[in-house]
N, C-alpha and C positions, 0 to 999 in steps of 0.2 A: 306556678310551675317552681322551681330550686333557687337557690341562690348558691353558687360553688364556687370559692377562690373567686367573687366579685360579677360572678355572670348571672344573671337573673334573667330570666329567660319568661315570656308570656304568650296569649296565644292574639293573634288578630284577624279578625274576618274581612274574607271579601267576596263577597257573593256569596258562592256557594262553595266556597272552600276557603282553609284555612289554614295557617303555619305559622312555627313560633317564633320569636323575635328576641331578640338579648340585648340585654342595653348597652355592650358594646359592639354594638351595629350589624353584628350576624343576624341576619335570618335565612329560614329554613323554605323547601319548596311549599309550595300551596300544596295542602293534602283534603281529602274530603273527609276520611276518616280522622275526627279529633286529638281521638286515642293516640294516632302516629305522627299527629303534630307536635305535642305536648313531647310525646317518644324521644322527635330529634331535636328539640330542644334540653332537654334531659341529656343528650345522649351528647351533645355540643358540651355545654358543662362539663358534661365529664372528661369530655376528651381535653377542652382546655386547660381542668386542673391537672391531666397530668401530662401537660406538657410542660408544665410552671415546677413540674420536679425535677433537678438537677439532678444532671447525667453522671455516670461513673465514668471514669476514662478506662477504656478497656487494658487489661493488662499484657505488658509486654512479651511477647511468644518467644523460649530458646527454643532453636532447634535440639537436639539430643542426637549424638552423630554415636550409632548401637556399631558395635562391633560383628565380626563376621562371625555366622556359626555354623559346627561343619558338626558334620553328624556323627557320633560316633559310634565305636559296637554296644557302649551300654547307654547310648542315649543321646543327649545336644551335648557340646562341649564348645562351655561360648570360646572367644577370646581367641582366636588361634586366627 
């Protein structure tokens, strides 16, 4: 299968089931469908790569105070 950010997985067969195992020690669930077991390994490698990305700190949210708005004869009048 693939090697993404140090996560190299391969299939291991146990009876009529196969599961993906990774070099990091992770093992997927037993699957009868080989394609699904391969996808488990691929998904694990992709997720591990995403988790290793640096996080971006959230921007501070400022509260904005809006002035009162009154309805005048010509439309909206702000700041009254």
